Structure formats: structure tokens, C-alpha cells
N, C-alpha and C positions, 0 to 999 in steps of 0.2 A: 263333156259329160254325156253319159248314156241317156238318151231321151226315151227310147222304147222300153217300157216297163218301169220307168222311174216311179210312177204312182204305185204300182204293185209292190216294188221293193220297199217303198216308204211304209206301206201298210204292213208288210211282213215284219219290218223292224219294230213298228208300233205294237204288233201282236206279240212279238218276242218280249218286249218291255212289259207289256200288260201281263203276260204269263209269269214273268219273274216277280212282278209286284203281287200277283195273286198268290203265289207260293210264299213270298217273303212275309206278308202280313200275318198269317197264322203262325209261321215259325217264330216271329218276334213276339206276338201278343198272346199266343196260345201255346207256349213253348212245351209244357208238359204233355198236353193233349197230342200235339203233332209228333212229339218224341215217342209217346206210347203207340200212336198209330203206325209209325214207321218201324219201330223195333219191338213192339209187343209189350203189353202190360206185364206179362210174366218175366220178361227180361229187363224191365225198367227198374233201375236202382234209384235210390234216394240221393244219389251223388249229385250235389248241386253243381259241381264243375261240368258234368256232362250236359246239364241243362243250359248252363251259361254258354258253353261252346256251341250248342245247338242254336241258341238265340243269336250268337255271333255269326253263325252260318247264314241265318236268315238276313242279317244285315248285309253280308257279302252278296247274297242273292239280290237284295234290293239295289245295291250299288251297281252290280253288273247290269241289272235292268235299266238303271239310269243311263249307263253307257249305251245300251241298245237304243234308247230314246234319242240320245245325242246323234247316233248314226242316222236315225230317221229324220232328224231335222235338216240334214244335208248329206244325202247319200254319196255326194261326190267327194266327201272328206271323211275322216275318221275311219279309214280302212284298218288302222292299227287296232281300234276297238273291235272291229268286225273279226279280225284275226284272233284277238284275245277271246272273243265270244266262242269261236270254234274250240279253243282249248278249254274254256270253262264248261261248255256243254259236253265235250269229250270226257272231262274229269267226272262230271256228274253221271253220265251214262255208264262209264266203267266202274266207278265206285259203288253206285246203287245196285247195278247188276251183280257185281262181285259179292257184295254183302248179302244180297238175296240168295245167290248160288251157294254160299257157305252156311246159310241158315241163320244169320244174325239179323236179317231184316225181313219184314213182312212183304208179301207180294204186291201190296199197294204201292211200294216204291218204284215198281216197274212202270207205273203210269207216267209219272213225271220223267222217268228215264227215257221212255219211248218218245214223249213229246220233245224232250231236249235233243234226242237223237235226230228227230225230224228237223228241228231248227238248225242243228249243227250241219246237216246236209244242205239245207237252204243257204246257210251262211257261206259254205264252201262254193256253192253254185254262184252266189252273189259275187264273191271275190274273183272267181274265174271269169264271169261275164263282164265284170267292170274293171278288169286289171289294166286295160289299155286306155281307159277313159277317166280314171281317177288316180289319185296319188296317196301314198301312205302318209298319214298324219302323225 
């Protein structure tokens, strides 16, 4: 197991989990408000299904955050979750940036996209630096 930096990596995974939890809670419990914030009141429809899917997305964000916390518990294991995190963050960065670029999302979505992009890069560095010291779970 990699000893140099273990404490730092653990903190990084906890920060990633905390960020996901902070995003998930308002998505789940303030669904209409966060939907309006991300997509604009003028574009907000009364479509109940859109709000249900938005809340479901919040639950997905919460579950992925739980995965990051599991990585933090033992950074020598759960590399599969770390790799999944790379793809989850990439999906978010691409999707939110694209939706903003075509005018269907507000610029505020670029804030979590940028933070997710930074975490994605850190996850890639983590996987590279620990590839010979850990195993895929």
C-alpha cells in the first residue's frame, strides 16, 4: 500500500464525498428550486416527471458520494469505485457544459461542473499513483 500521501488521498476522497452530499441534499429536498436554478424559471415546465427525474439524479449523486466515502475508508481497495468516479465526474462535466453551451442550462451549472472536473483529474492521478500498490476491487 502507498504510504506517502495516504492521509492526503483519504482527505481528498472525503472531500469528494462531502461535495456530492452537499449537491445531493438540495436536489432531493428542494427539487423544484434547484431545477429552476439550473435551467431557469422561464424554461421550467410544470412537468412532474422532469422533477421526479431531477430528484432521482440527486439520489444518484448521493449514492456515488457514498462510494467515494467507501474509497476513503480504505484507499488500498475500492479502485473500481475510483474508476467509476472518473466516469461519473466526466459525465457530469460533459453534460452540464454541453447543456450550458446550447442554451438550455444556466451558467450556474458550470460551478459544479468545474469542481467535478477538478475531482475527476484528482481521481485519475490517484489511480495512476496507486496502480502498483493497490488492486481493483
